[in-house]
C-alpha positions in Angstrom: 35.3 23.5 -15.2 33.0 21.7 -12.6 33.5 24.5 -10.0 33.6 27.2 -12.7 30.1 26.3 -13.5 29.3 26.8 -9.8 30.7 30.2 -9.5 29.2 31.0 -12.9 25.7 30.2 -11.7 25.8 31.7 -8.3 27.1 35.2 -10.1 24.7 34.9 -13.0 22.0 34.1 -10.6 22.5 37.4 -8.7 22.3 39.3 -12.6 18.7 37.7 -13.0 17.5 38.6 -9.9 17.9 42.2 -10.6 16.0 41.7 -14.1 13.5 40.1 -11.7 13.1 43.2 -9.9 13.2 45.6 -12.8 10.3 43.5 -14.6 8.4 44.1 -11.2 9.3 47.7 -11.6 8.4 48.1 -15.0 4.9 47.3 -14.3 4.4 50.8 -12.3 2.7 53.6 -14.2 6.1 55.6 -14.2 9.7 54.3 -14.3 11.2 54.6 -11.0 14.6 55.1 -12.6 13.2 57.9 -14.9 13.6 60.8 -12.0 15.2 58.9 -9.0 15.9 61.7 -6.4 15.5 64.5 -8.7 18.2 63.1 -10.8 17.6 63.3 -14.6 19.1 60.8 -17.7 21.5 58.6 -17.1 22.8 59.7 -13.9 19.2 58.9 -12.4 19.4 55.3 -13.7 22.7 54.7 -12.2 21.7 56.1 -8.9 18.9 54.2 -8.9 20.8 50.7 -9.5 23.6 51.5 -7.0 21.4 53.0 -4.4 17.7 51.4 -4.6 18.6 48.0 -6.2 22.1 47.1 -4.7 22.2 49.4 -1.5 26.1 49.7 -2.1 27.3 51.4 1.2 29.8 54.0 1.2 32.3 51.8 2.2 33.7 48.4 2.5 33.4 48.6 6.7 29.5 49.4 6.6 27.9 45.9 5.4 24.4 47.6 5.5 21.2 45.5 5.5 19.7 42.3 3.8 17.7 43.7 0.7 14.5 41.8 1.1 13.4 42.7 -2.4 16.6 41.0 -3.8 15.7 37.7 -1.5 12.7 37.4 -2.7 13.7 37.8 -6.6 17.2 35.6 -6.0 14.5 32.7 -4.7 12.7 32.9 -8.1 15.4 32.8 -10.0 16.7 29.5 -8.2 12.9 28.4 -8.2 12.6 28.7 -11.9 16.2 26.8 -12.4 15.2 24.0 -9.9 12.0 23.4 -11.8 13.6 23.0 -15.1 16.3 20.8 -13.8 13.1 18.7 -11.9 11.4 18.3 -15.5 14.3 17.1 -17.2 15.7 17.8 -20.6 13.1 16.5 -22.4 10.4 18.9 -21.1 12.6 21.5 -20.9 13.7 21.2 -24.5 9.7 21.7 -25.2 9.8 25.0 -23.0 12.6 26.7 -25.1 10.3 26.4 -28.1 8.3 28.6 -26.6 10.9 31.2 -24.5 13.2 31.4 -27.5 11.1 32.4 -30.4 9.7 34.7 -27.2 13.5 36.0 -26.9 14.0 36.8 -30.4 10.4 38.9 -30.7 11.8 40.9 -27.5 14.8 41.5 -29.3 13.3 42.4 -32.5 11.1 44.9 -31.0 13.5 46.5 -29.5 15.8 46.6 -32.2 13.2 48.3 -34.4 12.5 50.7 -32.0 16.1 51.4 -31.7 16.5 52.0 -35.0 13.6 54.7 -35.0 16.3 56.6 -33.0 18.9 56.9 -35.6 21.0 60.1 -36.0 24.4 61.3 -36.7 25.9 60.5 -33.5 24.7 56.6 -34.0 26.1 56.8 -37.6 29.5 57.9 -36.3 29.6 55.2 -33.7 29.0 52.4 -35.9 31.9 53.6 -38.1 34.5 50.9 -37.6 37.9 51.9 -36.1 40.2 49.8 -37.9 43.0 51.1 -35.1 41.4 48.9 -32.6 42.1 45.7 -34.1 45.8 46.3 -32.7 44.7 46.7 -29.2 45.1 43.7 -27.0 42.3 44.6 -24.7 39.6 44.5 -27.6 40.4 40.9 -28.3 40.4 40.1 -24.4 37.0 41.8 -24.2 35.8 40.2 -27.3 37.0 36.6 -26.2 35.4 37.0 -22.9 32.2 38.1 -24.1 32.1 34.8 -26.5 33.2 32.3 -23.7 30.7 33.8 -21.3 27.6 34.1 -23.7 28.2 31.0 -25.3 28.8 29.1 -22.2 32.2 27.7 -23.7 34.3 25.8 -21.7 32.2 25.5 -18.6 30.8 21.6 -19.6 27.0 22.9 -19.8 26.8 22.6 -23.9 29.0 19.2 -23.9 26.5 18.1 -21.0 23.3 19.2 -23.0 24.5 17.8 -26.4 25.2 14.3 -24.8 21.4 13.8 -24.9 21.5 14.3 -28.7 20.5 11.3 -30.9 23.3 9.9 -33.1 21.6 11.0 -36.1 21.8 14.8 -35.1 23.6 16.7 -37.4 26.0 18.4 -34.7 27.8 20.5 -37.2 24.6 22.1 -38.5 23.4 23.0 -35.1 26.6 24.2 -34.1 26.4 27.0 -37.2 22.9 27.8 -36.6 23.9 28.3 -33.0 26.6 30.5 -33.9 24.8 32.7 -36.2 21.9 33.3 -34.3 24.1 33.9 -31.4 25.7 36.7 -34.0 22.8 38.0 -35.5 21.2 38.5 -31.4 24.4 40.1 -30.5 24.5 42.7 -33.7 20.9 43.3 -32.9 21.4 44.3 -29.0 24.3 46.2 -29.8 22.8 48.2 -32.5 19.7 49.3 -29.9 22.5 50.2 -27.0 24.1 52.6 -29.6 21.0 54.1 -30.6 19.9 54.3 -27.2 23.1 56.0 -26.2 23.1 58.1 -29.4 22.6 61.5 -27.3 25.5 60.9 -24.7 28.1 59.6 -27.3 29.8 63.2 -26.9 30.1 63.0 -23.5 33.3 61.5 -22.8 33.0 60.9 -19.3 30.0 59.2 -19.3 31.1 56.9 -22.1 34.4 56.2 -20.2 32.4 54.9 -17.5 30.6 52.2 -19.4 32.2 49.0 -18.0 30.3 45.7 -17.5 27.4 44.0 -18.8 25.2 44.5 -15.4 25.7 48.3 -16.0 24.8 48.8 -19.5 21.9 46.3 -18.8 20.3 48.1 -15.5 21.5 51.7 -16.5 22.2 52.4 -20.2 19.0 50.3 -21.2 16.9 51.3 -18.7 17.6 55.2 -19.0 17.0 54.6 -22.7 13.6 53.0 -22.1 12.9 55.8 -19.5 12.6 58.4 -22.4 11.1 56.7 -24.9 7.0 56.6 -25.2 5.6 53.8 -23.7 9.0 52.8 -22.0 7.3 50.5 -19.7 6.7 47.7 -21.9 9.9 48.2 -23.8 11.9 47.8 -20.4 9.5 44.6 -19.5 10.3 43.2 -22.9 13.6 43.9 -22.4 14.0 42.3 -18.6 11.7 39.2 -19.6 14.0 38.6 -22.5 17.3 38.8 -20.0 15.6 36.3 -17.6 14.5 33.7 -20.7 18.1 34.1 -21.9 19.6 33.3 -18.7 17.0 30.7 -16.8 16.7 28.6 -19.6 19.7 29.3 -21.3 23.3 29.7 -19.0 22.4 29.1 -15.6 20.2 26.0 -16.7 23.1 24.5 -18.5 25.9 25.4 -15.6 23.3 23.8 -13.0 22.9 20.9 -15.0 26.6 20.2 -16.0 27.2 20.2 -11.9 24.5 18.2 -10.9 25.1 15.3 -13.7 28.9 15.7 -12.7 27.9 15.0 -9.4 25.7 12.1 -10.3 28.2 10.4 -12.5 31.1 10.6 -9.7 28.4 9.0 -7.3 28.7 11.9 -5.0 24.9 11.6 -4.7 22.8 9.0 -4.9 19.7 10.0 -6.3 16.7 8.0 -8.3 15.1 9.7 -11.3 11.5 8.7 -11.6 10.4 9.9 -15.0 13.8 10.2 -16.7 14.6 13.8 -14.4 18.3 14.6 -14.2 19.6 11.4 -16.0 23.2 11.5 -15.9 25.1 12.6 -18.8 27.4 10.4 -20.5 31.2 11.4 -19.6 30.0 14.8 -17.7 31.9 13.2 -14.9 35.0 14.4 -17.0 33.9 18.2 -16.0 35.2 17.4 -12.1 38.8 17.5 -13.6 38.5 19.9 -16.7 38.5 17.1 -19.0 
């Protein structure tokens, strides 16, 4: 479980570095992926993401060059995580009083703007297809989403909750967390459907949609490029992604690993001011307990 947190943190840090780069690019007068290399629509944002941001080569035998902008963005991402770890649970918890409302504010703005694009294609897209319930891949995808987005099975929630007071109503907090997570997920899903409304009938494009990173940096990016004041909406979206990732999943996973290492005596570190206190029983994450 502990090593899963390490791998999870490394992979998610890459996604957050992309969001940092998109935040910077959204500050331009025009979104650079709107008409990348004379492409238009979804193809333009896809070519920008794979070519300009990732620098995908034509084959595995071609390593390419180091992307300097991504190195800087990755350093900023890990710097933010390190700052939160150094501050400790008490101070970082106070920071969440700012980042959490800001996240839901950005989600609400995007949600309302997406609803203004509602049309016949959106109405057809939101109609339930009950036959999909018999498809095991749908349940597998849903399960992966829940475990990934709620950081379940990686030890992060256990480590953070170990700092609660004995009088904390854990049942209430768990229900509220799942409820807010459900509301936020529905808002983002409806926003995605509205932004993709005019592409729903293109089966080739719809078939190629796979993975959260593709949706974030291709589908949403394309949707913002056609909106008035799309720069502001794009910046709000990717700032929200950075907040959720840095002060949420990345911090949980990194904190889980470090406290497990400290509990097991892998490192001998003093903690002035209470920064990085060992979490009770977090050492069990080393063996998956």
